[in-house]
C-alpha positions in Angstrom: 104.1 109.2 96.2 105.4 106.9 93.3 102.7 105.0 94.5 100.5 107.6 94.7 101.1 108.1 90.9 101.3 104.2 90.4 97.7 104.0 91.4 96.4 107.2 89.2 98.3 106.4 86.2 96.0 102.6 86.5 93.1 104.0 87.2 93.3 106.4 84.4 94.2 104.0 81.8 91.3 101.5 83.6 88.8 104.6 83.2 89.5 104.8 79.2 88.8 101.5 78.6 85.3 101.9 79.8 84.4 104.2 76.4 85.2 100.9 74.3 83.3 98.1 76.5 80.4 98.3 75.2 81.2 97.8 71.8 83.6 95.3 72.1 85.1 92.6 74.0 88.5 93.2 76.2 90.2 91.3 73.9 89.4 93.6 71.2 89.6 96.4 72.8 92.5 96.0 74.5 94.5 96.9 70.9 93.3 100.2 70.5 93.7 101.0 74.3 97.3 99.8 74.2 98.3 101.0 70.7 97.2 105.2 71.9 99.1 104.7 75.5 102.3 103.9 73.0 101.3 106.8 70.2 101.0 109.1 73.6 104.3 107.5 74.8 105.9 108.2 72.0 104.8 112.0 71.3 105.3 112.8 74.6 109.0 111.5 75.1 109.5 113.3 71.8 108.2 116.9 73.1 110.2 116.6 76.7 113.3 115.7 74.7 112.6 118.6 72.0 112.3 121.2 74.3 115.2 120.1 75.7 117.6 119.9 72.9 115.7 123.9 72.2 117.1 125.3 75.7 113.4 125.5 77.3 113.3 122.3 79.1 109.9 121.8 80.4 107.7 118.6 81.6 104.7 120.2 80.8 103.3 118.6 77.9 101.6 122.2 76.5 104.2 124.7 76.9 107.2 121.8 75.0 104.0 121.5 72.1 104.0 125.3 71.5 108.1 125.1 71.9 108.6 122.5 69.9 105.4 123.7 66.5 107.6 127.0 67.0 111.1 125.7 66.3 109.3 123.5 63.3 108.4 126.6 61.9 111.9 128.0 61.9 113.3 126.6 59.1 117.7 127.2 60.4 116.4 125.3 63.1 114.0 122.8 62.0 116.9 120.2 59.7 118.8 120.0 62.6 116.0 119.8 65.6 114.4 116.9 63.4 118.2 115.0 62.7 118.7 115.0 66.6 115.1 113.4 67.1 115.5 110.7 64.5 118.9 109.9 66.2 117.7 109.9 69.5 114.5 107.7 69.1 114.2 107.1 65.4 111.3 108.7 64.2 109.6 111.9 64.5 106.0 113.6 64.3 104.8 116.5 62.8 103.5 119.4 65.6 99.9 119.0 64.7 100.2 115.1 64.7 101.7 114.7 68.5 98.8 113.2 71.1 99.4 116.8 72.1 97.9 118.6 69.3 95.2 115.8 68.9 94.1 116.5 72.2 93.9 120.1 71.9 92.1 119.8 68.3 89.6 117.5 70.6 88.7 120.2 72.9 88.3 122.7 69.4 85.8 120.3 67.7 88.5 120.1 64.9 89.9 116.8 65.6 90.4 114.4 61.9 90.6 110.3 62.6 92.8 110.8 59.2 95.2 112.9 61.4 96.2 110.4 64.3 95.8 107.4 61.3 98.9 109.8 59.2 100.6 109.6 62.9 100.4 106.0 63.2 102.1 105.7 59.6 104.6 108.7 60.3 105.9 106.1 63.2 105.8 102.9 61.6 107.4 103.9 58.8 110.1 106.2 60.4 112.8 102.5 61.2 112.4 99.1 61.5 111.8 99.5 64.8 108.2 100.2 64.5 107.1 98.6 60.9 103.8 97.5 61.1 103.4 98.4 65.1 100.2 99.7 65.0 98.0 97.0 62.8 96.0 95.7 64.9 94.6 99.3 65.4 91.9 99.8 63.0 90.5 103.5 63.4 87.8 102.3 61.1 86.6 99.6 62.2 82.4 99.9 62.2 82.8 98.9 65.7 83.5 102.3 66.6 80.7 103.4 65.5 78.4 102.4 61.8 79.5 106.2 60.3 82.9 107.8 60.6 81.2 110.8 62.6 80.9 107.8 65.4 84.2 106.3 64.6 85.8 109.6 65.1 84.2 110.4 68.2 84.4 107.0 70.0 88.3 107.8 69.3 88.6 111.4 70.4 86.9 110.0 74.0 89.5 107.5 74.6 92.1 109.9 73.7 90.7 113.0 76.1 90.8 110.0 78.8 94.4 108.9 78.2 95.3 112.8 77.7 95.5 112.9 81.9 98.6 110.4 82.1 101.8 112.3 82.7 103.7 109.7 80.4 106.8 111.8 80.5 106.9 112.3 84.1 107.7 108.4 84.8 110.4 106.4 83.6 110.0 103.6 80.9 110.2 101.0 84.0 107.0 102.8 85.6 105.3 103.1 82.2 105.5 99.5 81.3 104.9 98.1 84.3 101.2 99.6 84.1 101.1 98.0 80.8 101.7 94.5 82.4 99.1 95.5 84.6 96.8 95.9 81.9 97.7 93.1 80.1 96.8 91.0 82.9 93.4 92.6 84.1 92.9 91.8 79.9 93.8 88.6 80.1 91.4 88.5 83.4 88.8 89.8 82.0 88.6 88.2 78.1 89.5 84.8 79.1 91.5 82.6 77.2 92.4 84.6 74.7 94.1 87.6 76.8 95.6 84.8 78.9 97.6 82.6 76.4 99.8 86.0 76.1 100.9 86.5 79.3 102.0 84.8 82.8 100.7 86.2 86.2 103.6 87.9 88.1 104.3 85.7 90.4 105.1 82.7 88.2 107.7 85.1 86.1 109.2 86.2 89.0 110.0 82.8 90.7 110.8 82.1 87.0 113.4 84.0 86.4 114.5 84.4 90.0 115.8 80.7 89.7 117.6 81.3 85.9 118.9 84.0 87.0 120.2 82.9 90.1 124.0 83.2 90.8 124.0 85.6 88.2 122.8 88.6 88.8 126.3 90.0 87.8 126.7 88.5 84.7 127.2 91.5 81.9 125.5 89.9 78.6 123.7 88.3 80.2 121.4 86.1 76.8 117.4 85.4 77.7 115.4 83.7 75.4 111.5 82.4 75.5 110.4 80.7 72.0 106.9 81.7 72.8 107.2 85.5 74.9 103.4 86.6 74.1 103.7 89.8 75.6 107.2 89.5 76.4 106.6 89.9 80.3 109.2 86.5 80.8 111.5 88.2 79.1 111.6 91.7 80.9 111.1 90.0 83.9 115.1 89.3 84.2 115.6 93.5 83.8 114.3 93.8 87.2 116.6 91.5 89.1 119.8 91.8 86.9 122.6 94.1 88.3 123.6 94.4 84.6 119.9 95.3 83.3 121.2 97.1 80.2 123.8 94.4 78.9 120.3 91.6 78.6 120.7 90.7 75.3 116.3 89.5 74.6 115.5 87.1 72.2 111.8 86.5 71.4 109.5 84.6 69.2 106.1 85.0 69.2 103.1 83.2 66.6 100.3 85.3 66.7 101.3 89.0 65.0 98.3 91.1 67.8 100.7 89.6 70.8 104.0 89.6 69.0 103.5 93.8 68.2 102.6 94.1 71.9 106.2 92.6 72.9 107.7 95.5 70.6 105.9 97.9 72.4 105.9 96.4 75.5 109.9 96.6 75.3 110.9 100.3 74.1 108.1 101.3 77.1 110.5 99.2 79.5 113.3 101.4 77.5 115.1 97.7 76.3 117.7 98.9 74.0 117.0 98.6 70.4 120.0 96.5 69.4 119.4 94.4 72.5 116.0 93.3 70.9 115.9 90.8 68.7 112.6 89.4 67.8 110.4 87.2 65.7 107.0 86.4 64.6 106.9 83.0 63.6 105.9 79.3 64.4 108.1 78.2 66.6 107.4 74.3 66.5 107.2 74.8 62.7 110.7 76.3 62.4 113.3 76.5 64.1 114.8 80.5 65.4 117.3 81.4 66.0 119.5 79.4 63.2 122.2 82.4 63.0 124.7 82.5 66.7 124.0 83.3 69.0 121.6 80.4 68.9 122.6 78.9 72.1 121.3 81.4 75.6 122.3 82.1 79.1 118.6 81.6 80.3 115.3 80.0 78.8 112.5 80.8 80.1 108.8 79.3 78.4 105.1 79.6 79.1 104.2 77.7 75.8 100.1 76.6 75.0 99.5 73.8 77.1 98.5 70.7 75.1 98.5 72.4 71.8 98.5 70.4 69.0 101.8 70.6 66.0 101.9 68.6 63.2 104.6 65.9 64.3 105.5 64.9 61.0 108.5 62.6 60.3 110.7 65.1 58.8 110.6 66.7 62.1 112.7 63.2 63.8 116.0 64.7 61.2 115.6 67.9 63.3 118.5 68.5 65.7 116.3 69.7 68.4 114.7 66.4 68.3 116.7 63.8 66.7 118.6 62.5 69.2 115.3 61.5 71.4 114.1 59.0 68.5 110.6 60.1 69.0 108.5 62.9 68.8 105.6 64.4 71.2 102.2 63.1 69.7 100.4 64.9 67.4 97.4 66.0 70.0 100.0 67.4 72.4 102.9 69.5 71.8 104.2 70.5 75.5 107.7 67.9 74.9 107.8 69.2 71.7 108.2 72.9 73.2 110.2 72.0 76.0 113.2 70.1 73.7 112.9 73.3 71.5 113.5 75.3 74.4 116.5 73.4 76.3 118.5 72.6 71.8 118.5 76.5 72.7 120.2 76.6 76.3 124.3 76.9 77.4 125.6 74.0 78.6 126.1 76.8 81.6 122.4 77.9 80.8 119.6 76.7 83.6 115.5 77.2 81.8 112.6 76.7 83.6 109.4 75.8 81.5 105.9 75.8 82.6 103.6 72.7 81.9 101.0 71.1 83.0 101.3 67.7 85.6 101.0 64.9 82.5 104.2 65.3 81.1 105.8 64.1 84.3 103.7 60.6 84.4 102.2 60.2 80.4 103.7 57.3 78.6 104.1 55.8 75.3 107.0 58.8 73.3 106.6 61.6 76.7 107.3 58.4 79.3 110.5 57.6 76.3 111.6 61.7 75.7 111.4 61.6 79.6 112.9 59.1 79.9 115.9 59.8 77.7 116.0 63.5 80.1 116.3 61.6 82.9 119.0 59.6 81.9 121.1 62.1 80.9 120.3 64.2 84.0 118.9 67.3 82.3 115.9 67.7 84.6 117.3 69.1 87.8 113.6 69.9 89.7 110.6 69.7 90.0 107.7 72.2 91.3 104.2 71.3 91.4 102.8 74.7 91.8 98.6 75.1 93.0 95.8 74.9 90.9 93.9 78.0 90.1 96.9 80.9 89.1 96.5 81.4 85.5 94.0 83.5 83.7 93.2 80.6 81.4 93.0 77.2 83.4 92.1 76.2 86.9 94.5 73.3 86.4 97.4 72.7 88.6 101.0 73.5 86.8 104.4 72.8 87.0 107.1 74.5 86.4 110.6 72.1 85.7 113.8 73.4 85.9 116.0 71.6 83.6 120.6 71.7 83.1 123.2 70.8 81.0 126.2 68.6 81.7 124.9 67.9 85.8 127.3 65.7 87.5 123.9 63.7 89.3 120.5 63.1 88.4 118.9 63.7 91.3 115.8 65.5 91.1 114.5 67.8 93.8 110.6 67.8 94.0 108.7 70.8 95.6 105.0 70.3 96.2 103.9 73.6 96.5 100.3 73.3 95.9 98.9 74.4 98.6 101.0 77.1 99.1 98.7 80.2 97.9 96.4 83.0 99.1 93.1 82.1 97.8 91.7 85.4 95.7 88.2 86.6 94.4 89.2 84.7 90.3 92.3 83.1 91.4 94.6 82.0 93.7 97.7 84.2 94.3 101.6 82.9 95.3 102.4 85.6 98.1 106.1 87.1 98.4 106.6 84.1 100.9 106.0 81.6 99.0 107.9 82.3 96.5 110.4 82.6 98.8 110.1 79.8 100.1 110.3 77.4 96.8 113.4 79.6 96.0 115.5 79.2 99.2 114.6 75.2 98.9 115.3 75.0 95.1 119.0 76.7 96.2 119.2 74.4 99.2 118.9 71.6 97.5 117.4 69.7 100.3 114.7 67.5 101.7 111.7 69.6 103.9 109.1 67.4 106.0 105.6 67.5 103.6 107.2 70.0 101.4 110.4 68.6 98.9 112.0 65.7 98.6 115.5 65.3 97.0 115.0 61.9 94.7 118.5 59.9 93.7 118.9 58.7 90.5 117.6 55.1 91.7 114.4 56.3 93.1 113.8 57.4 89.7 114.3 54.3 88.2 112.5 52.5 90.6 109.7 54.6 89.9 109.8 53.8 86.3 110.8 57.2 85.4 107.4 58.7 86.8 108.0 62.0 88.0 104.0 62.7 89.6 104.9 64.3 92.4 103.5 62.7 94.9 105.1 60.3 94.7 108.0 61.3 96.1 106.2 64.3 99.0 104.1 63.0 100.8 102.1 65.7 102.1 99.3 63.0 103.8 98.9 64.7 107.1 98.0 62.1 110.1 94.9 62.6 112.0 94.7 63.6 115.7 93.7 60.1 117.8 90.1 61.1 119.0 89.0 59.6 122.5 86.2 57.7 123.1 85.5 58.6 126.1 85.4 62.8 125.3 83.8 61.6 122.0 80.6 60.6 124.2 80.7 62.6 126.3 80.6 65.4 123.8 77.4 63.8 121.6 75.7 63.4 126.0 76.0 67.2 125.7 75.2 67.4 122.5 71.9 65.4 122.9 71.4 67.6 126.2 71.3 70.9 124.5 69.2 69.8 121.7 66.2 68.2 123.8 66.2 71.5 125.7 66.1 73.5 122.0 63.0 71.6 121.5 61.4 72.5 124.9 62.0 75.7 124.4 60.4 75.7 121.0 57.5 74.3 121.8 57.2 76.0 125.0 56.9 79.5 122.3 54.7 77.5 120.4 52.1 77.3 123.0 51.8 80.8 124.0 50.6 81.1 119.8 46.6 81.9 119.4 45.1 81.8 116.2 42.8 84.6 114.4 39.7 82.4 114.6 38.6 79.2 115.7 39.3 76.8 112.8 42.8 78.8 112.8 43.1 78.3 115.7 42.0 74.5 115.9 44.6 74.2 113.1 47.1 75.3 115.3 46.4 73.6 118.5 46.6 70.2 115.9 50.0 71.6 113.8 51.5 71.8 117.9 50.3 68.1 118.9 51.9 66.4 115.4 55.0 68.3 116.2 54.9 67.0 119.9 54.4 63.7 119.4 57.4 64.0 116.8 59.5 65.1 119.2 58.2 62.7 121.7 59.1 64.5 124.8 55.5 66.5 125.0 52.0 66.3 125.2 
């Protein structure tokens, strides 16, 4: 039943996007669609809860709307009701501004965009949690229509499509998962821009399970993602922890639109606002967080690959980078992101970061940083992933696992580059591929043509180069070929070719031209073909 509900939910969400597809690209219309989905989520939850508080519980939004509107008119009831709703949700909506009321107005031809704008404003001003949350939903954009009337119509059509969603009938996780599903769809349809804020679920799962391994029952687990995108990596921890309600989430994102998506995503997944610590700023430019806590049980990162950064000399005095005496190059910030995340890892914590393979073997300052990390035993595991599994790049990537205060300096190499199922647009990691990687990581033993536990001595002998093929030999010996069998097969093939030629020539001889000239041409062609074949006269 839940699976059917999910499919209906996904389909309804996707259908509603059709209206805007012709007007703007996916990276733009996702802001409208996801903003409206979120507004409906907040509205529906409030209505259902209001009906319950008024002792007329129902999951029918039309009924709940009537109950709420009636109570709102009663001055003796209104104050206490709004106070309860504000306490429970940190926001309230007037009866005429609920999603349900606005859709009713649409059907009556009375809908005005100004009412939806006011609803957005009411939510944003009700609490710091919701501040500027809808700033990317420009309801007066010319892309929605050249006139106010056309803009009104476009939004009304989208809202009608979304009105079928049974938000209140699902828990927060269900809608949150649908939300992530949609982000994934947008990422695959709008290319690099959308792909920047989405990590495929399979990669999220692998990294999360590694970081959480052995700590599934830990209360108060803290997780940090300084390049959080839409927050999918952070939220995955919730799925694999047995103490999900106690997790503290710390995340930072440079792009304001994407930062707002992460905020919505947290709320949709039912994360208590007290457990959300999110920041909208440049992670490398200015360290965050600098107030307690600053170190975390788990660090999860999928930063933009080989991005540019300032690499100003002043960063050499920054505690995140100072012990390495050099900085990541201006043209490739990969190690700057890695060192930032590692700096914020607890001594007992685990960090997982996705980066391009270049970080494993590039020289100069990157080589110096890599050497210090290896000398300190910081790099625990290197996992080579298949190519073409991300929405925004086809290059193969690597997941690097880092830890502090390790007693050994060995490195486990896992070559999973051939472990995938070919998909239509992207290669796909299946559960069995993830399980195999995770099991190999936990066992920490060599597996023929798949994994190798390299001693520190081996690492040094390879000049601190971590290129995976140096350690994991995946070369397959070709089977020896019997020359006797090969010559027999060649003779057989030759005989079959001769027989095919004879059959074709016999068929040509049966052909007759429609007149004398055509017949002459045909006979000439047969003669040439026969001579060319060398078998027939």
